[in-house]
N, C-alpha and C positions, 0 to 999 in steps of 0.2 A: 248743316243740312241735316234735315230729320227725314228718315224713312218710314212712312206710314202706309202699310198695305202695298208695299212694292212701288210707291209713288214718293218721289223726293220732293220735300217742301222746305223752302228757306225760311227761317224764323226771323222776324223783324220785330225788334223790341217795340211794345206799344205802351202808351202812357197808362198808368194803373189808377190814377186818381183824378179828380176834376181839375187839378192845376196844370195837368199836361205834362208833368214830369214823372220819370220812372221812380218807383219806390220799392224798396225791398222789405218795408215794414209789414207786419201782419195787423190787419184791421180786425175790429170786432166782428164784421160779416164773415171774414175768412175763418175765425174761430167757430162761429155759429155753423157755418157749412161744414166743418169737421165734426162737430159736435153732434149733429143730428144723426148720421149714421152710427156713430159710436154709442149714443145713448139707446138707439133701437137695438143695436147688436148686444149691448149689455142686458137690456130688458129681456131679451129672448134667451140669453145665456142664464140669466137668473131664474127665468121660468122653467128652464129645462133641467137645471142642476139643483135648485133649491126646493125646499118645501113651500114654495109659492106657486100658486096656479098660474099658467102661462098667460091666460086672460088678464089676470090682475097685474102682472109684471108688464106686459105689453101695453095695457091701458095706462098705467102710470107712466111709462116711457112716453106714450103719445101725449099725456097731458104736459109733460116736461117740454117735449118738442114744441107743442102748441104755444107754451109760455115763451120760448125762445123766439118763435115766429111773430108772436104778438110784439115782443119786444123790438125785434128788427124792423118790423113793417110799420108799427103805430107809434111806439114810445120813442125809439131813435132812428127814424127813417133815414134813408140815404138822401142828402141834399146836395144840391149843386152849389158850390161856393162862388160867389160873385167875385169878380176881379175888381180891384180898385181903379184900374184904368177904365176910362169910358171909350167906347168904340164909336166912331164918327161914320 
């Protein structure tokens, strides 16, 4: 049971991939989701503590994040894997 805001909720394991099986491996998409705020935080940190203007550091961080989004959405998009079994 998880208590969230005074309300108890039971947690039911859900399939994490298109095969329908639970997985504990980290995918490229998980890494990108973690990298986006880290890149933004580091760009702000560099802009405030280094001799780099904050506009430049945040701009560079935005370009890096845009590159990650382009890769995730267009270069390696999530696709649904087809099963070898045919459904009738």
